[in-house]
N, C-alpha and C positions, 0 to 999 in steps of 0.2 A: 492602724490594723487591718480595718476594712477596706481601706484603698489597696493596701500590701496583696489582699485577698483577691482583690478584683483585678488586680496586675497579674498576679500569677495565673488566674483563670485566662486572662487575654492571650497570655504568653503560651499556655498550653494549648489553646485554641490555633494559635497562629503556627506553633510547631506542628500540629496536627493537619493543619491544611498546607503547609510546607510539603510535609512527608507525602501527602496525597498529590499533590501536585509534580512532585519528584517522580513519583510511581507513573504518573500520566505521561510525562516527558518520556519515559522510560519505553511505554507502550508506544508513543507516538514514533519515536526513532525506529523502534523494530518495526512497525508498519512502513515507514519511509525506506528502510533498507529492503524490506521484502518487495515494495513496489518498484524501487530501482533495479532490483535484481530481475524482477519481471520484464521491465523496459528494456533490459539488456538482452535478456533471451530473445523476446519478440524482434529486436532490431538483428540478432544475429539468425534467427529463422528467416526473417524477411530478406535478408541478404542473401541467403541461401536459395531462395525463390527467385530472386532476381536474376540468377545465373542462368535461369531457363527462359530468358525474356525473347530469345529467337525461337523458341520451342514452344508454341501455344499450348499443345496438347500437355507437355509435361508441367509447363507453367500453370496450368488449370488445376492439374492434379497437386501440386505443390501448395498451390493457395487453398485448395479445400482442406488439405491436411491441416494448414496453419489456421484456417477457420475453425475447424474442429477443436483443434487444441487450444486456442484462446477465446472462443465463443461457444464454451460447452453447452449453454442454457439457450442458444439461439439469441436473435435480437427481439426485444419486447416491442410491441408496437405502442407509441406514445398517443395518448387521447388528445 
């Protein structure tokens, strides 16, 4: 009887752990999808910038827009 009770507690703990891990998988998949979408957008925007490779002023303007879009807080200096 005591052994069965302990096994039931172990099963409950494992089921809870499994549920938590499944939720974490869902969160990580969502983050992965968001990151992949961001990368695709960046590639498309970068491709648009490259179209102005022969026009330095327009290229500079487009790259500045790209920088402001994808680096909203600027670059932090590393110590």
